[in-house]
C-alpha positions as CSV (number, residue, x, y, z in Angstrom):
1,M,147.0,130.0,71.8
2,A,143.6,131.2,70.8
3,V,142.8,127.7,69.5
4,I,144.0,126.0,72.7
5,A,142.0,128.5,74.8
6,G,138.9,127.8,72.7
7,L,139.3,124.1,73.1
8,L,139.8,124.4,76.9
9,F,136.6,126.6,77.1
10,L,134.6,124.0,75.1
11,A,135.9,121.2,77.4
12,F,135.0,123.2,80.5
13,A,131.5,123.9,79.0
14,Y,131.0,120.1,78.3
15,F,132.1,119.3,81.8
16,L,129.6,121.7,83.3
17,V,126.7,120.3,81.1
18,G,127.7,116.8,82.0
19,Q,127.8,117.6,85.7
20,A,124.4,119.3,85.5
21,A,122.9,116.2,83.8
22,L,124.4,113.9,86.4
23,T,123.0,116.0,89.2
24,R,119.5,116.0,87.6
25,N,119.7,112.2,87.2
26,S,120.7,111.9,90.8
27,A,117.8,114.0,91.9
28,Q,115.3,112.0,89.8
29,T,116.7,108.7,91.2
30,A,116.3,110.0,94.7
31,A,112.7,111.1,93.9
32,D,111.8,107.8,92.4
33,A,113.2,105.9,95.4
34,A,111.4,108.1,97.8
35,A,108.1,107.8,96.1
36,L,108.4,104.0,95.9
37,A,109.4,103.8,99.6
38,A,106.3,105.7,100.6
39,A,104.0,103.5,98.5
40,Q,105.6,100.3,99.7
41,D,105.2,101.5,103.3
42,A,101.6,102.2,102.7
43,R,101.2,98.7,101.1
44,D,102.7,97.0,104.2
45,Q,100.4,99.1,106.5
46,L,97.4,98.0,104.5
47,R,98.3,94.3,104.8
48,D,99.0,94.6,108.6
49,G,95.8,96.5,109.2
50,W,93.8,94.0,107.1
51,I,95.2,91.1,109.1
52,D,93.9,92.8,112.3
53,V,90.3,92.6,111.0
54,I,90.6,89.5,108.9
55,L,87.7,87.7,110.6
56,Y,85.4,90.7,110.1
57,P,84.8,91.1,106.3
58,E,82.5,94.1,106.9
59,Q,85.6,96.0,107.9
60,W,87.7,95.1,104.8
61,D,86.5,97.8,102.5
62,G,89.2,100.4,103.2
63,F,91.9,97.8,102.7
64,L,90.4,96.3,99.5
65,K,90.4,99.9,98.1
66,G,94.0,100.5,99.2
67,E,93.1,103.6,101.3
68,A,93.5,102.6,104.9
69,Y,97.0,103.7,105.8
70,D,98.9,106.4,107.7
71,E,100.3,109.0,105.3
72,D,102.8,110.5,107.8
73,S,104.4,107.1,108.4
74,A,104.7,106.5,104.6
75,C,106.3,110.0,104.0
76,Q,108.8,109.3,106.8
77,Q,110.0,106.4,104.8
78,A,110.2,108.6,101.8
79,A,112.4,111.1,103.7
80,E,114.7,108.2,104.7
81,F,115.2,106.9,101.2
82,A,115.7,110.4,99.8
83,A,118.5,110.8,102.4
84,R,120.1,107.5,101.4
85,N,120.3,109.0,97.9
86,E,121.9,112.3,99.1
87,A,118.7,114.3,98.8
88,A,116.3,116.0,101.1
89,L,112.5,115.5,101.0
90,E,110.8,118.8,100.2
91,S,107.2,117.6,100.0
92,C,105.2,114.4,100.2
93,G,101.5,113.8,99.9
94,S,98.7,111.9,98.4
95,L,98.1,111.9,94.7
96,A,95.6,114.4,93.3
97,T,94.6,112.0,90.5
98,G,92.1,109.9,92.5
99,E,94.6,107.0,92.6
100,H,96.1,105.9,95.9
101,G,99.7,106.7,96.2
102,F,102.2,109.5,96.8
103,K,103.8,112.4,95.0
104,V,107.2,113.5,96.4
105,T,109.6,116.2,95.6
106,V,113.3,116.1,96.6
107,R,116.3,118.4,96.3
108,T,119.9,117.1,96.2
109,T,122.0,118.0,99.1
110,G,125.3,118.9,97.4
111,Q,126.7,122.3,96.9
112,E,123.8,124.9,96.8
113,S,124.9,126.2,93.4
114,S,124.6,122.7,91.8
115,D,121.5,121.4,93.6
116,A,118.7,119.9,91.5
117,K,115.1,119.3,92.3
118,A,113.0,116.4,91.0
119,S,109.5,114.9,91.6
120,A,108.1,111.5,91.2
121,E,104.7,109.7,91.8
122,A,104.1,106.1,92.9
123,V,100.8,104.3,92.9
124,V,99.4,101.6,95.2
125,E,97.0,99.4,93.2
126,P,94.8,96.9,95.0
127,R,94.9,93.4,93.3
128,C,92.1,91.8,95.3
129,S,88.3,91.8,95.1
130,I,85.7,90.2,97.2
131,D,82.7,88.3,95.9
132,P,80.4,88.1,99.0
133,P,78.5,84.7,99.3
134,E,75.0,84.8,98.0
135,P,72.2,85.0,100.7
136,P,70.4,81.8,101.4
137,T,67.4,81.1,99.0
138,D,65.2,79.7,101.8
139,P,63.7,82.3,104.1
140,P,64.8,82.0,107.7
141,T,62.4,80.3,110.1
142,N,61.6,81.6,113.6
143,T,60.8,78.2,114.8
144,P,63.8,76.3,116.4
145,G,64.3,73.1,114.5
146,P,65.3,69.7,116.0
147,T,69.0,70.5,115.4
148,S,68.8,74.2,116.6
149,T,70.5,75.4,119.7
150,G,67.4,77.4,120.4
151,S,69.4,80.6,121.1
152,G,68.7,84.1,119.8
153,E,65.6,84.6,117.7
154,G,65.4,81.0,116.7
155,G,66.7,78.9,113.9
156,E,70.2,77.6,113.6
157,E,73.0,79.9,114.4
158,P,75.5,80.4,111.6
159,D,78.6,78.3,111.8
160,D,81.4,80.8,112.5
161,E,84.0,78.1,111.8
162,D,83.3,77.7,108.1
163,P,86.2,78.8,105.8
164,M,85.8,82.3,104.4
165,V,85.6,82.3,100.7
166,G,85.0,84.9,97.9
167,L,88.4,86.8,98.2
168,E,90.3,86.8,94.9
169,C,93.8,88.3,94.6
170,G,95.6,88.6,91.3
171,G,93.1,86.3,89.7
172,K,93.6,83.6,92.3
173,P,91.0,82.6,95.0
174,W,92.1,82.8,98.6
175,V,90.3,80.8,101.3
176,I,90.7,82.1,104.9
177,D,90.6,79.5,107.6
178,P,89.1,81.1,110.7
179,D,91.2,78.8,112.9
180,S,94.5,80.0,111.3
181,P,93.7,83.1,109.3
182,S,96.3,84.5,106.9
183,L,96.6,86.7,103.8
184,P,98.8,86.5,100.7
185,G,102.0,88.5,100.8
186,S,101.9,92.3,100.4
187,A,103.0,92.1,96.7
188,D,100.1,89.7,96.0
189,L,97.6,92.1,97.7
190,F,98.8,95.4,96.2
191,R,100.9,96.4,93.2
192,V,103.3,99.3,93.6
193,R,104.6,101.2,90.6
194,L,105.9,104.6,89.5
195,S,103.2,106.6,87.9
196,D,103.1,106.9,84.1
């Protein structure tokens, strides 16, 4: 009887250890999903905002750096994905490492005695750079030429219809047609990954 009781006790102990490990894994899965969801929402916001100012390169800076997004909206996505994985979002905020992205903490929503907490970080990495066109080598003239419109301070007005060049994403050049402006897909503009 003593041997049987000992075996039953060991089996119960192994069951509890396995259950705890499963709960921890579930919490970490929920945290990873929540962090990635926040980062992906920020990535989509960046692309949408960039498209809004696509014809004004002087306003691209925040998008090129991956910093022009609404943190609250991204964290709302994190909460929704945590809930899908049977967890509750306890905290969500920007990374303190200088990188752009999110750190989230979640807690599983099972029985209180067996709840587990886990954290995860996801990073948004810009994949684009801009090489602005070089300024003209000839100094501007203040005397309207034969082909000048004569407007403004004189000289020819810049041709606003020229394609916009100099943007490179993932090592590939991207030319923006002012008549039909577009950008690469979100995944081509920004990489999202869990932090190391």
